[in-house]
All heavy atoms as a GROMACS GRO file, in nm:
protein
  597
    1MET      N    1   1.461  -2.890  -0.233
    1MET     CA    2   1.447  -2.806  -0.118
    1MET      C    3   1.479  -2.662  -0.155
    1MET      O    4   1.408  -2.567  -0.112
    1MET     CB    5   1.531  -2.856  -0.005
    1MET     CG    6   1.525  -2.780   0.121
    1MET     SD    7   1.379  -2.829   0.212
    1MET     CE    8   1.415  -2.764   0.369
    2ASP      N    9   1.583  -2.641  -0.230
    2ASP     CA   10   1.626  -2.504  -0.270
    2ASP      C   11   1.515  -2.434  -0.357
    2ASP      O   12   1.498  -2.314  -0.342
    2ASP     CB   13   1.756  -2.510  -0.347
    2ASP     CG   14   1.877  -2.535  -0.255
    2ASP    OD1   15   1.862  -2.508  -0.133
    2ASP    OD2   16   1.984  -2.581  -0.307
    3SER      N   17   1.448  -2.510  -0.438
    3SER     CA   18   1.344  -2.447  -0.517
    3SER      C   19   1.227  -2.403  -0.437
    3SER      O   20   1.164  -2.299  -0.461
    3SER     CB   21   1.297  -2.542  -0.630
    3SER     OG   22   1.238  -2.658  -0.574
    4ALA      N   23   1.199  -2.476  -0.329
    4ALA     CA   24   1.091  -2.435  -0.238
    4ALA      C   25   1.131  -2.307  -0.166
    4ALA      O   26   1.051  -2.216  -0.149
    4ALA     CB   27   1.064  -2.545  -0.134
    5ILE      N   28   1.255  -2.297  -0.125
    5ILE     CA   29   1.302  -2.176  -0.053
    5ILE      C   30   1.296  -2.059  -0.153
    5ILE      O   31   1.265  -1.945  -0.119
    5ILE     CB   32   1.443  -2.201   0.004
    5ILE    CG1   33   1.433  -2.294   0.120
    5ILE    CG2   34   1.506  -2.068   0.052
    5ILE    CD1   35   1.564  -2.340   0.177
    6GLY      N   36   1.342  -2.088  -0.279
    6GLY     CA   37   1.338  -1.985  -0.379
    6GLY      C   38   1.200  -1.931  -0.405
    6GLY      O   39   1.179  -1.811  -0.420
    7ARG      N   40   1.099  -2.023  -0.410
    7ARG     CA   41   0.964  -1.977  -0.426
    7ARG      C   42   0.913  -1.897  -0.309
    7ARG      O   43   0.844  -1.797  -0.327
    7ARG     CB   44   0.871  -2.103  -0.444
    7ARG     CG   45   0.877  -2.158  -0.586
    7ARG     CD   46   0.763  -2.256  -0.612
    7ARG     NE   47   0.776  -2.373  -0.526
    7ARG     CZ   48   0.835  -2.488  -0.564
    7ARG    NH1   49   0.893  -2.495  -0.676
    7ARG    NH2   50   0.839  -2.591  -0.483
    8LEU      N   51   0.950  -1.937  -0.185
    8LEU     CA   52   0.912  -1.860  -0.069
    8LEU      C   53   0.973  -1.723  -0.070
    8LEU      O   54   0.908  -1.621  -0.039
    8LEU     CB   55   0.949  -1.930   0.059
    8LEU     CG   56   0.869  -2.057   0.090
    8LEU    CD1   57   0.928  -2.128   0.212
    8LEU    CD2   58   0.722  -2.023   0.115
    9THR      N   59   1.104  -1.714  -0.107
    9THR     CA   60   1.168  -1.585  -0.117
    9THR      C   61   1.101  -1.496  -0.226
    9THR      O   62   1.078  -1.378  -0.198
    9THR     CB   63   1.318  -1.606  -0.150
    9THR    OG1   64   1.376  -1.682  -0.055
    9THR    CG2   65   1.391  -1.476  -0.161
   10PHE      N   66   1.072  -1.555  -0.336
   10PHE     CA   67   1.002  -1.478  -0.442
   10PHE      C   68   0.864  -1.428  -0.393
   10PHE      O   69   0.832  -1.316  -0.413
   10PHE     CB   70   0.987  -1.565  -0.564
   10PHE     CG   71   0.896  -1.498  -0.668
   10PHE    CD1   72   0.951  -1.403  -0.748
   10PHE    CD2   73   0.765  -1.534  -0.685
   10PHE    CE1   74   0.872  -1.333  -0.846
   10PHE    CE2   75   0.682  -1.471  -0.784
   10PHE     CZ   76   0.736  -1.371  -0.859
   11MET      N   77   0.790  -1.515  -0.326
   11MET     CA   78   0.658  -1.477  -0.275
   11MET      C   79   0.673  -1.368  -0.171
   11MET      O   80   0.588  -1.276  -0.173
   11MET     CB   81   0.585  -1.602  -0.219
   11MET     CG   82   0.546  -1.701  -0.324
   11MET     SD   83   0.441  -1.631  -0.455
   11MET     CE   84   0.288  -1.609  -0.362
   12ASP      N   85   0.767  -1.380  -0.088
   12ASP     CA   86   0.792  -1.274   0.016
   12ASP      C   87   0.824  -1.144  -0.049
   12ASP      O   88   0.769  -1.039  -0.011
   12ASP     CB   89   0.898  -1.317   0.111
   12ASP     CG   90   0.916  -1.220   0.223
   12ASP    OD1   91   0.813  -1.188   0.286
   12ASP    OD2   92   1.035  -1.183   0.258
   13GLU      N   93   0.915  -1.140  -0.150
   13GLU     CA   94   0.949  -1.021  -0.218
   13GLU      C   95   0.829  -0.966  -0.293
   13GLU      O   96   0.804  -0.842  -0.297
   13GLU     CB   97   1.066  -1.046  -0.315
   13GLU     CG   98   1.194  -1.064  -0.243
   13GLU     CD   99   1.310  -1.094  -0.339
   13GLU    OE1  100   1.294  -1.074  -0.459
   13GLU    OE2  101   1.416  -1.138  -0.293
   14PHE      N  102   0.752  -1.052  -0.354
   14PHE     CA  103   0.630  -1.007  -0.430
   14PHE      C  104   0.534  -0.944  -0.335
   14PHE      O  105   0.478  -0.836  -0.362
   14PHE     CB  106   0.569  -1.127  -0.500
   14PHE     CG  107   0.442  -1.091  -0.582
   14PHE    CD1  108   0.457  -1.028  -0.700
   14PHE    CD2  109   0.318  -1.122  -0.530
   14PHE    CE1  110   0.349  -1.000  -0.776
   14PHE    CE2  111   0.209  -1.093  -0.606
   14PHE     CZ  112   0.220  -1.033  -0.726
   15GLN      N  113   0.515  -1.004  -0.218
   15GLN     CA  114   0.416  -0.950  -0.123
   15GLN      C  115   0.470  -0.811  -0.069
   15GLN      O  116   0.387  -0.720  -0.057
   15GLN     CB  117   0.395  -1.045  -0.006
   15GLN     CG  118   0.298  -0.995   0.097
   15GLN     CD  119   0.283  -1.093   0.216
   15GLN    OE1  120   0.363  -1.180   0.233
   15GLN    NE2  121   0.176  -1.070   0.297
   16GLN      N  122   0.598  -0.802  -0.042
   16GLN     CA  123   0.653  -0.673   0.009
   16GLN      C  124   0.633  -0.566  -0.104
   16GLN      O  125   0.599  -0.451  -0.068
   16GLN     CB  126   0.798  -0.690   0.042
   16GLN     CG  127   0.816  -0.765   0.175
   16GLN     CD  128   0.963  -0.785   0.211
   16GLN    OE1  129   1.053  -0.736   0.144
   16GLN    NE2  130   0.986  -0.867   0.312
   17HIS      N  131   0.660  -0.607  -0.227
   17HIS     CA  132   0.644  -0.509  -0.340
   17HIS      C  133   0.494  -0.461  -0.346
   17HIS      O  134   0.473  -0.340  -0.356
   17HIS     CB  135   0.685  -0.575  -0.470
   17HIS     CG  136   0.656  -0.489  -0.588
   17HIS    ND1  137   0.728  -0.380  -0.621
   17HIS    CD2  138   0.556  -0.505  -0.684
   17HIS    CE1  139   0.676  -0.324  -0.732
   17HIS    NE2  140   0.574  -0.397  -0.770
   18LYS      N  141   0.408  -0.555  -0.337
   18LYS     CA  142   0.263  -0.518  -0.342
   18LYS      C  143   0.219  -0.426  -0.228
   18LYS      O  144   0.142  -0.331  -0.241
   18LYS     CB  145   0.173  -0.640  -0.348
   18LYS     CG  146   0.177  -0.716  -0.482
   18LYS     CD  147   0.125  -0.624  -0.589
   18LYS     CE  148   0.118  -0.695  -0.720
   18LYS     NZ  149   0.067  -0.606  -0.828
   19MET      N  150   0.271  -0.459  -0.109
   19MET     CA  151   0.245  -0.375   0.009
   19MET      C  152   0.296  -0.235  -0.005
   19MET      O  153   0.231  -0.136   0.025
   19MET     CB  154   0.292  -0.444   0.138
   19MET     CG  155   0.217  -0.565   0.175
   19MET     SD  156   0.285  -0.660   0.313
   19MET     CE  157   0.292  -0.540   0.440
   20ALA      N  158   0.421  -0.225  -0.057
   20ALA     CA  159   0.483  -0.093  -0.077
   20ALA      C  160   0.405  -0.017  -0.185
   20ALA      O  161   0.381   0.106  -0.173
   20ALA     CB  162   0.627  -0.108  -0.122
   21GLU      N  163   0.360  -0.085  -0.288
   21GLU     CA  164   0.282  -0.020  -0.398
   21GLU      C  165   0.149   0.031  -0.341
   21GLU      O  166   0.110   0.145  -0.370
   21GLU     CB  167   0.260  -0.122  -0.506
   21GLU     CG  168   0.196  -0.069  -0.629
   21GLU     CD  169   0.182  -0.179  -0.735
   21GLU    OE1  170   0.285  -0.233  -0.775
   21GLU    OE2  171   0.066  -0.211  -0.767
   22HIS      N  172   0.082  -0.050  -0.258
   22HIS     CA  173  -0.039  -0.010  -0.193
   22HIS      C  174  -0.018   0.111  -0.105
   22HIS      O  175  -0.102   0.207  -0.107
   22HIS     CB  176  -0.097  -0.129  -0.113
   22HIS     CG  177  -0.229  -0.098  -0.048
   22HIS    ND1  178  -0.346  -0.083  -0.114
   22HIS    CD2  179  -0.259  -0.078   0.083
   22HIS    CE1  180  -0.442  -0.056  -0.032
   22HIS    NE2  181  -0.393  -0.049   0.088
   23GLY      N  182   0.090   0.113  -0.029
   23GLY     CA  183   0.116   0.223   0.058
   23GLY      C  184   0.146   0.350  -0.022
   23GLY      O  185   0.099   0.463   0.016
   24ARG      N  186   0.213   0.341  -0.135
   24ARG     CA  187   0.245   0.456  -0.220
   24ARG      C  188   0.112   0.514  -0.279
   24ARG      O  189   0.091   0.631  -0.280
   24ARG     CB  190   0.338   0.416  -0.332
   24ARG     CG  191   0.375   0.530  -0.425
   24ARG     CD  192   0.462   0.484  -0.540
   24ARG     NE  193   0.406   0.374  -0.614
   24ARG     CZ  194   0.304   0.380  -0.705
   24ARG    NH1  195   0.242   0.496  -0.726
   24ARG    NH2  196   0.258   0.275  -0.766
   25ARG      N  197   0.024   0.425  -0.325
   25ARG     CA  198  -0.103   0.471  -0.378
   25ARG      C  199  -0.187   0.544  -0.271
   25ARG      O  200  -0.251   0.645  -0.298
   25ARG     CB  201  -0.182   0.354  -0.436
   25ARG     CG  202  -0.139   0.312  -0.575
   25ARG     CD  203  -0.237   0.224  -0.648
   25ARG     NE  204  -0.281   0.113  -0.568
   25ARG     CZ  205  -0.224  -0.011  -0.570
   25ARG    NH1  206  -0.124  -0.032  -0.650
   25ARG    NH2  207  -0.268  -0.106  -0.493
   26ASN      N  208  -0.190   0.483  -0.150
   26ASN     CA  209  -0.265   0.548  -0.041
   26ASN      C  210  -0.206   0.690  -0.009
   26ASN      O  211  -0.280   0.786   0.012
   26ASN     CB  212  -0.259   0.464   0.084
   26ASN     CG  213  -0.357   0.353   0.079
   26ASN    OD1  214  -0.446   0.350  -0.004
   26ASN    ND2  215  -0.340   0.254   0.170
   27ALA      N  216  -0.069   0.700  -0.008
   27ALA     CA  217  -0.006   0.828   0.018
   27ALA      C  218  -0.037   0.930  -0.088
   27ALA      O  219  -0.067   1.047  -0.056
   27ALA     CB  220   0.145   0.812   0.037
   28GLU      N  221  -0.034   0.890  -0.217
   28GLU     CA  222  -0.070   0.978  -0.326
   28GLU      C  223  -0.213   1.019  -0.316
   28GLU      O  224  -0.247   1.139  -0.343
   28GLU     CB  225  -0.040   0.911  -0.460
   28GLU     CG  226   0.106   0.890  -0.492
   28GLU     CD  227   0.132   0.814  -0.615
   28GLU    OE1  228   0.034   0.758  -0.676
   28GLU    OE2  229   0.247   0.805  -0.658
   29SER      N  230  -0.303   0.928  -0.282
   29SER     CA  231  -0.443   0.965  -0.268
   29SER      C  232  -0.467   1.068  -0.158
   29SER      O  233  -0.539   1.163  -0.174
   29SER     CB  234  -0.522   0.837  -0.239
   29SER     OG  235  -0.659   0.865  -0.225
   30GLN      N  236  -0.402   1.042  -0.045
   30GLN     CA  237  -0.410   1.137   0.066
   30GLN      C  238  -0.355   1.270   0.029
   30GLN      O  239  -0.417   1.375   0.062
   30GLN     CB  240  -0.332   1.080   0.190
   30GLN     CG  241  -0.328   1.171   0.309
   30GLN     CD  242  -0.465   1.184   0.377
   30GLN    OE1  243  -0.551   1.097   0.366
   30GLN    NE2  244  -0.484   1.287   0.455
   31LEU      N  245  -0.244   1.275  -0.039
   31LEU     CA  246  -0.185   1.404  -0.082
   31LEU      C  247  -0.284   1.477  -0.173
   31LEU      O  248  -0.300   1.599  -0.162
   31LEU     CB  249  -0.053   1.377  -0.156
   31LEU     CG  250   0.018   1.505  -0.203
   31LEU    CD1  251   0.049   1.600  -0.086
   31LEU    CD2  252   0.149   1.462  -0.274
   32GLY      N  253  -0.351   1.405  -0.266
   32GLY     CA  254  -0.448   1.470  -0.351
   32GLY      C  255  -0.564   1.528  -0.275
   32GLY      O  256  -0.608   1.636  -0.301
   33ARG      N  257  -0.609   1.458  -0.169
   33ARG     CA  258  -0.720   1.508  -0.086
   33ARG      C  259  -0.678   1.634  -0.009
   33ARG      O  260  -0.756   1.729   0.005
   33ARG     CB  261  -0.772   1.402   0.010
   33ARG     CG  262  -0.845   1.291  -0.063
   33ARG     CD  263  -0.917   1.194   0.032
   33ARG     NE  264  -0.832   1.128   0.126
   33ARG     CZ  265  -0.763   1.011   0.102
   33ARG    NH1  266  -0.784   0.951  -0.014
   33ARG    NH2  267  -0.687   0.962   0.197
   34VAL      N  268  -0.551   1.635   0.039
   34VAL     CA  269  -0.499   1.749   0.113
   34VAL      C  270  -0.487   1.869   0.015
   34VAL      O  271  -0.528   1.980   0.054
   34VAL     CB  272  -0.372   1.719   0.183
   34VAL    CG1  273  -0.301   1.845   0.236
   34VAL    CG2  274  -0.392   1.616   0.299
   35ARG      N  275  -0.438   1.846  -0.098
   35ARG     CA  276  -0.423   1.956  -0.198
   35ARG      C  277  -0.562   2.011  -0.232
   35ARG      O  278  -0.575   2.132  -0.248
   35ARG     CB  279  -0.349   1.906  -0.324
   35ARG     CG  280  -0.202   1.890  -0.298
   35ARG     CD  281  -0.132   1.846  -0.424
   35ARG     NE  282   0.009   1.843  -0.403
   35ARG     CZ  283   0.094   1.768  -0.472
   35ARG    NH1  284   0.050   1.688  -0.566
   35ARG    NH2  285   0.224   1.773  -0.444
   36ALA      N  286  -0.658   1.922  -0.248
   36ALA     CA  287  -0.794   1.973  -0.276
   36ALA      C  288  -0.849   2.057  -0.162
   36ALA      O  289  -0.916   2.157  -0.186
   36ALA     CB  290  -0.884   1.853  -0.308
   37ALA      N  291  -0.822   2.014  -0.039
   37ALA     CA  292  -0.866   2.092   0.076
   37ALA      C  293  -0.801   2.227   0.077
   37ALA      O  294  -0.865   2.330   0.105
   37ALA     CB  295  -0.835   2.014   0.207
   38LEU      N  296  -0.672   2.234   0.047
   38LEU     CA  297  -0.599   2.365   0.044
   38LEU      C  298  -0.660   2.448  -0.070
   38LEU      O  299  -0.672   2.574  -0.052
   38LEU     CB  300  -0.452   2.340   0.018
   38LEU     CG  301  -0.375   2.285   0.142
   38LEU    CD1  302  -0.232   2.249   0.099
   38LEU    CD2  303  -0.378   2.380   0.257
   39ALA      N  304  -0.697   2.392  -0.177
   39ALA     CA  305  -0.766   2.468  -0.289
   39ALA      C  306  -0.895   2.526  -0.234
   39ALA      O  307  -0.932   2.643  -0.266
   39ALA     CB  308  -0.784   2.381  -0.409
   40ARG      N  309  -0.971   2.450  -0.156
   40ARG     CA  310  -1.099   2.498  -0.102
   40ARG      C  311  -1.073   2.610  -0.002
   40ARG      O  312  -1.152   2.706   0.005
   40ARG     CB  313  -1.176   2.382  -0.035
   40ARG     CG  314  -1.234   2.286  -0.137
   40ARG     CD  315  -1.332   2.187  -0.076
   40ARG     NE  316  -1.278   2.109   0.034
   40ARG     CZ  317  -1.206   1.999   0.023
   40ARG    NH1  318  -1.175   1.950  -0.095
   40ARG    NH2  319  -1.162   1.933   0.129
   41VAL      N  320  -0.960   2.606   0.069
   41VAL     CA  321  -0.926   2.719   0.158
   41VAL      C  322  -0.912   2.842   0.071
   41VAL      O  323  -0.962   2.950   0.105
   41VAL     CB  324  -0.797   2.688   0.237
   41VAL    CG1  325  -0.742   2.816   0.304
   41VAL    CG2  326  -0.818   2.576   0.338
   42GLY      N  327  -0.841   2.829  -0.042
   42GLY     CA  328  -0.819   2.942  -0.130
   42GLY      C  329  -0.947   3.001  -0.190
   42GLY      O  330  -0.954   3.121  -0.214
   43THR      N  331  -1.044   2.915  -0.210
   43THR     CA  332  -1.170   2.965  -0.275
   43THR      C  333  -1.274   3.003  -0.167
   43THR      O  334  -1.383   3.048  -0.203
   43THR     CB  335  -1.233   2.859  -0.369
   43THR    OG1  336  -1.266   2.740  -0.291
   43THR    CG2  337  -1.138   2.826  -0.483
   44GLY      N  338  -1.240   2.980  -0.041
   44GLY     CA  339  -1.338   3.012   0.066
   44GLY      C  340  -1.444   2.909   0.091
   44GLY      O  341  -1.540   2.938   0.160
   45THR      N  342  -1.428   2.792   0.034
   45THR     CA  343  -1.529   2.690   0.050
   45THR      C  344  -1.485   2.578   0.147
   45THR      O  345  -1.564   2.483   0.168
   45THR     CB  346  -1.563   2.625  -0.086
   45THR    OG1  347  -1.444   2.566  -0.142
   45THR    CG2  348  -1.624   2.724  -0.184
   46TYR      N  349  -1.368   2.589   0.207
   46TYR     CA  350  -1.324   2.492   0.300
   46TYR      C  351  -1.415   2.488   0.418
   46TYR      O  352  -1.457   2.595   0.473
   46TYR     CB  353  -1.182   2.519   0.347
   46TYR     CG  354  -1.132   2.416   0.446
   46TYR    CD1  355  -1.094   2.289   0.407
   46TYR    CD2  356  -1.131   2.443   0.582
   46TYR    CE1  357  -1.051   2.192   0.496
   46TYR    CE2  358  -1.086   2.349   0.677
   46TYR     CZ  359  -1.046   2.226   0.632
   46TYR     OH  360  -1.003   2.131   0.721
   47GLY      N  361  -1.451   2.373   0.467
   47GLY     CA  362  -1.541   2.361   0.582
   47GLY      C  363  -1.692   2.360   0.549
   47GLY      O  364  -1.771   2.348   0.639
   48LYS      N  365  -1.718   2.374   0.420
   48LYS     CA  366  -1.860   2.369   0.375
   48LYS      C  367  -1.882   2.234   0.303
   48LYS      O  368  -1.798   2.189   0.223
   48LYS     CB  369  -1.893   2.479   0.275
   48LYS     CG  370  -1.872   2.618   0.332
   48LYS     CD  371  -1.987   2.659   0.414
   48LYS     CE  372  -1.976   2.803   0.456
   48LYS     NZ  373  -2.075   2.835   0.558
   49CYS      N  374  -1.993   2.170   0.331
   49CYS     CA  375  -2.022   2.043   0.263
   49CYS      C  376  -2.049   2.066   0.116
   49CYS      O  377  -2.122   2.161   0.079
   49CYS     CB  378  -2.148   1.980   0.331
   49CYS     SG  379  -2.195   1.825   0.247
   50ALA      N  380  -1.990   1.987   0.034
   50ALA     CA  381  -1.996   1.998  -0.111
   50ALA      C  382  -2.134   1.963  -0.160
   50ALA      O  383  -2.178   2.005  -0.271
   50ALA     CB  384  -1.895   1.912  -0.183
   51LEU      N  385  -2.212   1.890  -0.080
   51LEU     CA  386  -2.350   1.848  -0.125
   51LEU      C  387  -2.455   1.943  -0.073
   51LEU      O  388  -2.533   1.996  -0.150
   51LEU     CB  389  -2.381   1.706  -0.086
   51LEU     CG  390  -2.312   1.594  -0.160
   51LEU    CD1  391  -2.350   1.459  -0.105
   51LEU    CD2  392  -2.345   1.607  -0.309
   52CYS      N  393  -2.463   1.963   0.057
   52CYS     CA  394  -2.570   2.042   0.118
   52CYS      C  395  -2.531   2.186   0.141
   52CYS      O  396  -2.620   2.267   0.166
   52CYS     CB  397  -2.621   1.974   0.248
   52CYS     SG  398  -2.507   1.982   0.384
   53GLY      N  399  -2.401   2.214   0.142
   53GLY     CA  400  -2.358   2.353   0.164
   53GLY      C  401  -2.349   2.397   0.306
   53GLY      O  402  -2.304   2.509   0.333
   54LEU      N  403  -2.389   2.311   0.400
   54LEU     CA  404  -2.384   2.350   0.542
   54LEU      C  405  -2.241   2.335   0.592
   54LEU      O  406  -2.156   2.269   0.529
   54LEU     CB  407  -2.475   2.258   0.623
   54LEU     CG  408  -2.625   2.274   0.590
   54LEU    CD1  409  -2.711   2.172   0.673
   54LEU    CD2  410  -2.669   2.417   0.617
   55ASP      N  411  -2.216   2.395   0.705
   55ASP     CA  412  -2.079   2.387   0.767
   55ASP      C  413  -2.056   2.245   0.811
   55ASP      O  414  -2.143   2.176   0.864
   55ASP     CB  415  -2.070   2.478   0.889
   55ASP     CG  416  -2.064   2.627   0.856
   55ASP    OD1  417  -2.031   2.658   0.739
   55ASP    OD2  418  -2.092   2.710   0.940
   56ILE      N  419  -1.936   2.199   0.785
   56ILE     CA  420  -1.890   2.069   0.837
   56ILE      C  421  -1.845   2.095   0.978
   56ILE      O  422  -1.769   2.186   1.006
   56ILE     CB  423  -1.769   2.016   0.751
   56ILE    CG1  424  -1.817   1.994   0.607
   56ILE    CG2  425  -1.716   1.886   0.812
   56ILE    CD1  426  -1.701   1.954   0.511
   57PRO      N  427  -1.896   2.015   1.077
   57PRO     CA  428  -1.860   2.044   1.217
   57PRO      C  429  -1.708   2.044   1.240
   57PRO      O  430  -1.634   1.959   1.178
   57PRO     CB  431  -1.925   1.921   1.289
   57PRO     CG  432  -2.035   1.877   1.198
   57PRO     CD  433  -1.985   1.902   1.062
   58PRO      N  434  -1.662   2.132   1.322
   58PRO     CA  435  -1.519   2.142   1.353
   58PRO      C  436  -1.456   2.008   1.402
   58PRO      O  437  -1.344   1.978   1.366
   58PRO     CB  438  -1.506   2.248   1.462
   58PRO     CG  439  -1.636   2.324   1.450
   58PRO     CD  440  -1.738   2.230   1.394
   59GLU      N  441  -1.535   1.928   1.474
   59GLU     CA  442  -1.483   1.800   1.521
   59GLU      C  443  -1.450   1.709   1.405
   59GLU      O  444  -1.353   1.635   1.410
   59GLU     CB  445  -1.585   1.733   1.614
   59GLU     CG  446  -1.619   1.808   1.738
   59GLU     CD  447  -1.723   1.916   1.718
   59GLU    OE1  448  -1.786   1.924   1.612
   59GLU    OE2  449  -1.740   1.998   1.814
   60ARG      N  450  -1.533   1.710   1.298
   60ARG     CA  451  -1.510   1.630   1.184
   60ARG      C  452  -1.381   1.679   1.111
   60ARG      O  453  -1.303   1.600   1.066
   60ARG     CB  454  -1.629   1.631   1.090
   60ARG     CG  455  -1.604   1.548   0.965
   60ARG     CD  456  -1.736   1.515   0.894
   60ARG     NE  457  -1.724   1.456   0.765
   60ARG     CZ  458  -1.691   1.324   0.747
   60ARG    NH1  459  -1.671   1.248   0.850
   60ARG    NH2  460  -1.685   1.279   0.625
   61LEU      N  461  -1.367   1.811   1.103
   61LEU     CA  462  -1.250   1.867   1.037
   61LEU      C  463  -1.123   1.838   1.118
   61LEU      O  464  -1.016   1.824   1.055
   61LEU     CB  465  -1.270   2.014   1.008
   61LEU     CG  466  -1.378   2.050   0.905
   61LEU    CD1  467  -1.398   2.200   0.901
   61LEU    CD2  468  -1.340   1.993   0.770
   62GLU      N  469  -1.134   1.834   1.245
   62GLU     CA  470  -1.019   1.799   1.329
   62GLU      C  471  -0.973   1.658   1.301
   62GLU      O  472  -0.858   1.628   1.290
   62GLU     CB  473  -1.047   1.815   1.475
   62GLU     CG  474  -1.038   1.960   1.522
   62GLU     CD  475  -1.056   1.968   1.674
   62GLU    OE1  476  -1.013   1.882   1.750
   62GLU    OE2  477  -1.127   2.062   1.715
   63PHE      N  478  -1.073   1.566   1.292
   63PHE     CA  479  -1.050   1.426   1.269
   63PHE      C  480  -1.002   1.399   1.126
   63PHE      O  481  -0.914   1.321   1.101
   63PHE     CB  482  -1.173   1.345   1.302
   63PHE     CG  483  -1.161   1.198   1.278
   63PHE    CD1  484  -1.083   1.120   1.365
   63PHE    CD2  485  -1.220   1.138   1.168
   63PHE    CE1  486  -1.068   0.984   1.339
   63PHE    CE2  487  -1.205   1.001   1.147
   63PHE     CZ  488  -1.127   0.925   1.232
   64MET      N  489  -1.066   1.470   1.035
   64MET     CA  490  -1.043   1.451   0.889
   64MET      C  491  -1.040   1.588   0.820
   64MET      O  492  -1.140   1.629   0.764
   64MET     CB  493  -1.154   1.362   0.829
   64MET     CG  494  -1.130   1.326   0.688
   64MET     SD  495  -1.266   1.231   0.616
   64MET     CE  496  -1.262   1.083   0.715
   65PRO      N  497  -0.925   1.659   0.827
   65PRO     CA  498  -0.921   1.796   0.769
   65PRO      C  499  -0.952   1.804   0.620
   65PRO      O  500  -0.987   1.910   0.575
   65PRO     CB  501  -0.768   1.835   0.794
   65PRO     CG  502  -0.719   1.740   0.895
   65PRO     CD  503  -0.800   1.620   0.888
   66GLU      N  504  -0.937   1.693   0.551
   66GLU     CA  505  -0.964   1.697   0.406
   66GLU      C  506  -1.111   1.664   0.372
   66GLU      O  507  -1.147   1.648   0.255
   66GLU     CB  508  -0.868   1.599   0.334
   66GLU     CG  509  -0.901   1.453   0.353
   66GLU     CD  510  -0.848   1.392   0.481
   66GLU    OE1  511  -0.802   1.463   0.574
   66GLU    OE2  512  -0.852   1.270   0.493
   67ALA      N  513  -1.194   1.656   0.478
   67ALA     CA  514  -1.339   1.618   0.459
   67ALA      C  515  -1.405   1.711   0.356
   67ALA      O  516  -1.390   1.832   0.361
   67ALA     CB  517  -1.414   1.619   0.586
   68VAL      N  518  -1.480   1.656   0.264
   68VAL     CA  519  -1.554   1.728   0.166
   68VAL      C  520  -1.702   1.738   0.197
   68VAL      O  521  -1.772   1.833   0.156
   68VAL     CB  522  -1.539   1.667   0.022
   68VAL    CG1  523  -1.614   1.738  -0.080
   68VAL    CG2  524  -1.391   1.659  -0.012
   69HIS      N  525  -1.747   1.642   0.279
   69HIS     CA  526  -1.891   1.630   0.307
   69HIS      C  527  -1.911   1.626   0.457
   69HIS      O  528  -1.828   1.574   0.531
   69HIS     CB  529  -1.951   1.504   0.247
   69HIS     CG  530  -1.935   1.503   0.097
   69HIS    ND1  531  -1.840   1.416   0.038
   69HIS    CD2  532  -1.998   1.564  -0.003
   69HIS    CE1  533  -1.849   1.432  -0.090
   69HIS    NE2  534  -1.942   1.520  -0.119
   70CYS      N  535  -2.026   1.675   0.502
   70CYS     CA  536  -2.068   1.652   0.643
   70CYS      C  537  -2.099   1.506   0.661
   70CYS      O  538  -2.109   1.427   0.560
   70CYS     CB  539  -2.190   1.736   0.676
   70CYS     SG  540  -2.339   1.694   0.586
   71VAL      N  541  -2.108   1.459   0.784
   71VAL     CA  542  -2.136   1.318   0.810
   71VAL      C  543  -2.264   1.271   0.743
   71VAL      O  544  -2.270   1.164   0.686
   71VAL     CB  545  -2.138   1.295   0.968
   71VAL    CG1  546  -2.178   1.148   0.992
   71VAL    CG2  547  -2.006   1.324   1.026
   72HIS      N  548  -2.367   1.355   0.750
   72HIS     CA  549  -2.497   1.310   0.695
   72HIS      C  550  -2.480   1.288   0.542
   72HIS      O  551  -2.524   1.188   0.489
   72HIS     CB  552  -2.600   1.416   0.715
   72HIS     CG  553  -2.734   1.386   0.654
   72HIS    ND1  554  -2.816   1.288   0.694
   72HIS    CD2  555  -2.794   1.444   0.548
   72HIS    CE1  556  -2.923   1.285   0.616
   72HIS    NE2  557  -2.910   1.376   0.525
   73CYS      N  558  -2.417   1.381   0.470
   73CYS     CA  559  -2.402   1.369   0.326
   73CYS      C  560  -2.300   1.260   0.288
   73CYS      O  561  -2.316   1.196   0.183
   73CYS     CB  562  -2.370   1.501   0.262
   73CYS     SG  563  -2.501   1.618   0.267
   74HIS      N  564  -2.203   1.242   0.370
   74HIS     CA  565  -2.099   1.145   0.343
   74HIS      C  566  -2.162   1.006   0.337
   74HIS      O  567  -2.123   0.919   0.256
   74HIS     CB  568  -1.989   1.147   0.450
   74HIS     CG  569  -1.883   1.043   0.429
   74HIS    ND1  570  -1.786   1.058   0.328
   74HIS    CD2  571  -1.863   0.927   0.487
   74HIS    CE1  572  -1.706   0.955   0.332
   74HIS    NE2  573  -1.750   0.870   0.429
   75SER      N  574  -2.266   0.984   0.422
   75SER     CA  575  -2.330   0.852   0.419
   75SER      C  576  -2.418   0.834   0.297
   75SER      O  577  -2.455   0.722   0.264
   75SER     CB  578  -2.416   0.832   0.547
   75SER     OG  579  -2.520   0.927   0.554
   76ARG      N  580  -2.448   0.940   0.225
   76ARG     CA  581  -2.532   0.931   0.105
   76ARG      C  582  -2.449   0.912  -0.027
   76ARG      O  583  -2.502   0.874  -0.124
   76ARG     CB  584  -2.615   1.057   0.090
   76ARG     CG  585  -2.715   1.076   0.203
   76ARG     CD  586  -2.808   1.191   0.176
   76ARG     NE  587  -2.748   1.313   0.131
   76ARG     CZ  588  -2.811   1.427   0.106
   76ARG    NH1  589  -2.939   1.428   0.112
   76ARG    NH2  590  -2.749   1.532   0.066
   77VAL      N  591  -2.316   0.940  -0.016
   77VAL     CA  592  -2.233   0.924  -0.134
   77VAL      C  593  -2.166   0.791  -0.145
   77VAL      O  594  -2.150   0.718  -0.060
   77VAL     CB  595  -2.124   1.039  -0.151
   77VAL    CG1  596  -2.193   1.161  -0.201
   77VAL    CG2  597  -2.049   1.054  -0.027
   0.00000   0.00000   0.00000
């Protein structure tokens, strides 16, 4: 019985570790996208689609400030 509890505890800890690792990777990825958006602000290209060059609608930037593409081009990549 104790070995079964030990296995469950190990599995629970393993799952928590994996979830924390996944959360950390997502946070790092988000930070990278935000830093890239700030760099685009500095170069004057923020709010312009990287593929077609048209303005990204303000509503999209409100929802996703780090957006690189307009909705149309985003569906193509």
